[in-house]
Backbone as JSON Lines, residues from 0, in Angstrom:
{"i":0,"aa":"M","n":[104.76,104.06,104.79],"ca":[103.89,103.81,105.6],"c":[103.35,104.47,106.19]}
{"i":1,"aa":"K","n":[102.11,104.46,107.06],"ca":[102.37,105.13,108.11],"c":[100.69,104.47,108.42]}
{"i":2,"aa":"I","n":[100.81,104.42,110.03],"ca":[99.57,104.18,111.36],"c":[98.59,104.3,111.17]}
{"i":3,"aa":"T","n":[97.1,104.29,110.98],"ca":[96.14,104.92,111.39],"c":[94.85,103.93,111.64]}
{"i":4,"aa":"G","n":[94.15,105.09,111.47],"ca":[92.76,104.63,111.94],"c":[92.21,104.71,113.58]}
{"i":5,"aa":"D","n":[91.65,104.98,113.62],"ca":[91.3,105.38,115.0],"c":[91.54,104.4,115.79]}
{"i":6,"aa":"N","n":[91.66,103.28,116.82],"ca":[92.96,102.35,117.45],"c":[94.31,102.19,116.56]}
{"i":7,"aa":"K","n":[94.73,102.68,115.53],"ca":[95.53,102.53,114.85],"c":[96.0,101.04,114.59]}
{"i":8,"aa":"E","n":[95.17,100.74,114.18],"ca":[94.54,99.06,113.37],"c":[94.58,98.98,112.09]}
{"i":9,"aa":"Y","n":[95.59,99.95,111.15],"ca":[95.85,99.54,109.48],"c":[97.03,100.24,109.58]}
{"i":10,"aa":"L","n":[97.62,99.32,108.68],"ca":[98.93,100.22,108.2],"c":[98.45,100.37,107.01]}
{"i":11,"aa":"A","n":[99.25,102.16,105.95],"ca":[98.43,102.58,104.97],"c":[99.87,102.23,104.17]}
{"i":12,"aa":"C","n":[100.19,102.0,103.46],"ca":[101.17,101.86,102.3],"c":[101.2,102.46,101.6]}
{"i":13,"aa":"T","n":[102.16,103.63,100.71],"ca":[102.36,103.86,99.13],"c":[103.26,103.85,98.45]}
{"i":14,"aa":"F","n":[103.51,103.35,97.28],"ca":[104.61,102.59,96.32],"c":[104.67,103.39,94.97]}
{"i":15,"aa":"K","n":[105.7,103.36,94.48],"ca":[106.47,103.94,93.47],"c":[105.55,103.47,92.46]}
{"i":16,"aa":"E","n":[105.41,104.32,91.25],"ca":[104.94,103.7,90.34],"c":[105.67,102.51,89.41]}
{"i":17,"aa":"T","n":[105.68,101.18,89.3],"ca":[107.34,100.36,88.76],"c":[106.14,99.46,87.62]}
{"i":18,"aa":"V","n":[107.14,98.74,86.89],"ca":[106.03,97.45,85.88],"c":[105.46,96.54,86.54]}
{"i":19,"aa":"Q","n":[106.5,96.73,88.21],"ca":[106.34,95.0,88.87],"c":[105.33,95.32,90.27]}
{"i":20,"aa":"A","n":[104.64,96.48,90.02],"ca":[104.28,97.43,90.99],"c":[102.75,97.33,90.52]}
{"i":21,"aa":"K","n":[101.51,97.21,90.95],"ca":[100.59,96.93,90.46],"c":[98.97,97.99,90.89]}
{"i":22,"aa":"Y","n":[99.66,98.12,92.31],"ca":[99.13,99.04,93.36],"c":[99.91,100.19,93.33]}
{"i":23,"aa":"R","n":[99.3,101.68,93.79],"ca":[100.34,102.44,94.4],"c":[99.69,102.65,95.67]}
{"i":24,"aa":"T","n":[98.57,102.31,96.33],"ca":[98.25,102.48,97.72],"c":[97.6,101.09,98.1]}
{"i":25,"aa":"M","n":[98.2,100.24,99.34],"ca":[97.26,99.39,100.3],"c":[97.33,99.56,101.2]}
{"i":26,"aa":"V","n":[95.99,98.99,102.41],"ca":[95.7,99.0,103.47],"c":[95.6,97.62,104.06]}
{"i":27,"aa":"L","n":[96.49,97.53,104.88],"ca":[96.17,96.4,106.06],"c":[95.62,96.32,106.94]}
{"i":28,"aa":"D","n":[94.92,95.32,107.42],"ca":[94.89,95.92,108.8],"c":[95.56,95.01,110.23]}
{"i":29,"aa":"R","n":[95.77,95.02,110.9],"ca":[95.94,93.92,111.78],"c":[96.42,92.45,111.89]}
{"i":30,"aa":"L","n":[95.78,91.66,110.5],"ca":[96.42,90.55,110.62],"c":[96.28,90.57,109.11]}
{"i":31,"aa":"G","n":[97.3,91.59,108.99],"ca":[97.73,91.43,107.84],"c":[97.46,92.03,106.13]}
{"i":32,"aa":"K","n":[95.59,91.39,106.16],"ca":[94.88,91.67,104.62],"c":[94.4,92.2,104.8]}
{"i":33,"aa":"V","n":[94.53,93.1,103.33],"ca":[94.23,93.48,102.26],"c":[93.16,94.19,102.77]}
{"i":34,"aa":"V","n":[92.33,95.55,102.78],"ca":[90.73,96.11,102.86],"c":[91.05,96.96,102.41]}
{"i":35,"aa":"F","n":[92.27,97.73,101.36],"ca":[92.47,98.97,100.57],"c":[93.07,98.27,99.29]}
{"i":36,"aa":"K","n":[93.08,98.58,97.76],"ca":[94.07,99.14,97.49],"c":[93.23,99.64,96.07]}
{"i":37,"aa":"T","n":[94.46,100.36,95.29],"ca":[94.47,100.87,94.76],"c":[95.44,101.36,93.33]}
{"i":38,"aa":"S","n":[95.31,101.55,92.51],"ca":[96.2,101.95,91.7],"c":[96.48,103.3,91.38]}
{"i":39,"aa":"D","n":[95.67,104.56,91.86],"ca":[95.71,105.34,91.4],"c":[97.01,106.01,92.6]}
{"i":40,"aa":"C","n":[97.65,107.18,91.85],"ca":[98.36,107.75,93.12],"c":[97.7,108.53,93.74]}
{"i":41,"aa":"G","n":[98.09,108.46,95.3],"ca":[97.9,109.08,96.17],"c":[97.98,109.29,97.21]}
{"i":42,"aa":"N","n":[98.07,109.79,98.31],"ca":[98.49,110.4,99.93],"c":[98.11,110.71,100.91]}
{"i":43,"aa":"N","n":[98.61,111.41,101.3],"ca":[97.75,110.74,102.71],"c":[96.38,110.65,103.54]}
{"i":44,"aa":"V","n":[96.75,109.36,103.64],"ca":[96.35,108.14,103.2],"c":[95.28,107.9,104.68]}
{"i":45,"aa":"T","n":[94.14,108.51,105.84],"ca":[93.68,108.32,106.93],"c":[92.29,107.45,106.78]}
{"i":46,"aa":"I","n":[92.34,107.13,108.03],"ca":[90.84,106.18,108.1],"c":[90.32,106.95,109.36]}
{"i":47,"aa":"E","n":[89.15,107.14,109.51],"ca":[88.6,107.0,110.76],"c":[86.9,106.98,110.64]}
{"i":48,"aa":"G","n":[86.75,106.12,111.67],"ca":[85.56,104.9,111.65],"c":[86.07,103.86,110.97]}
{"i":49,"aa":"N","n":[85.2,104.08,109.96],"ca":[84.89,102.79,109.3],"c":[85.2,103.85,107.45]}
{"i":50,"aa":"T","n":[85.77,104.75,107.11],"ca":[85.8,105.98,105.87],"c":[87.14,105.65,105.88]}
{"i":51,"aa":"L","n":[87.69,105.03,105.1],"ca":[88.9,105.34,103.95],"c":[89.15,106.58,103.37]}
{"i":52,"aa":"Y","n":[89.94,107.8,103.3],"ca":[90.33,108.88,102.81],"c":[91.19,109.01,102.09]}
{"i":53,"aa":"F","n":[91.63,109.4,101.28],"ca":[93.03,109.77,100.6],"c":[92.87,110.63,99.53]}
{"i":54,"aa":"Y","n":[94.13,111.59,99.14],"ca":[94.1,112.52,98.27],"c":[94.39,112.41,97.02]}
{"i":55,"aa":"N","n":[94.11,112.14,95.8],"ca":[94.43,111.44,94.85],"c":[95.18,112.61,93.48]}
{"i":56,"aa":"I","n":[96.59,112.16,93.18],"ca":[97.25,113.38,93.42],"c":[97.07,113.33,91.48]}
{"i":57,"aa":"T","n":[96.52,112.25,90.74],"ca":[96.4,112.69,89.34],"c":[94.83,113.84,89.56]}
{"i":58,"aa":"T","n":[93.91,113.27,90.19],"ca":[92.71,114.26,89.48],"c":[92.47,115.05,90.21]}
{"i":59,"aa":"Q","n":[92.97,115.21,91.63],"ca":[93.74,116.72,93.09],"c":[92.11,116.47,93.02]}
{"i":60,"aa":"N","n":[91.65,115.38,94.0],"ca":[90.37,115.2,95.23],"c":[90.41,114.56,95.87]}
{"i":61,"aa":"V","n":[89.94,114.61,96.91],"ca":[90.06,113.85,98.52],"c":[89.13,113.19,97.24]}
{"i":62,"aa":"C","n":[89.76,111.73,97.83],"ca":[88.3,110.43,97.75],"c":[87.79,109.95,99.05]}
{"i":63,"aa":"S","n":[87.48,108.95,98.72],"ca":[86.76,108.42,100.16],"c":[86.08,106.82,100.06]}
{"i":64,"aa":"C","n":[85.78,106.41,100.99],"ca":[85.09,105.14,100.56],"c":[84.72,104.3,102.29]}
{"i":65,"aa":"K","n":[84.12,103.32,101.77],"ca":[84.14,102.67,102.68],"c":[84.96,101.07,103.72]}
{"i":66,"aa":"I","n":[85.52,100.68,104.67],"ca":[86.18,99.87,104.04],"c":[85.68,98.82,105.07]}
{"i":67,"aa":"K","n":[84.52,98.76,105.36],"ca":[84.4,97.55,106.25],"c":[82.38,97.49,106.05]}
């Protein structure tokens, strides 16, 4: 788990691949609402402004998306 965001307002969680775990990465806001989720195998989740960045281990690319 990692706290991220300009004001440390997001919790980024990564999970091992298991039969029960549908998503490998999830990001929650301060209210506990899921604002991002992916089944991609990634790490180094960082949020700057309203853009989320993470490194996709499978494709070896840095990915980004808007979350607000």
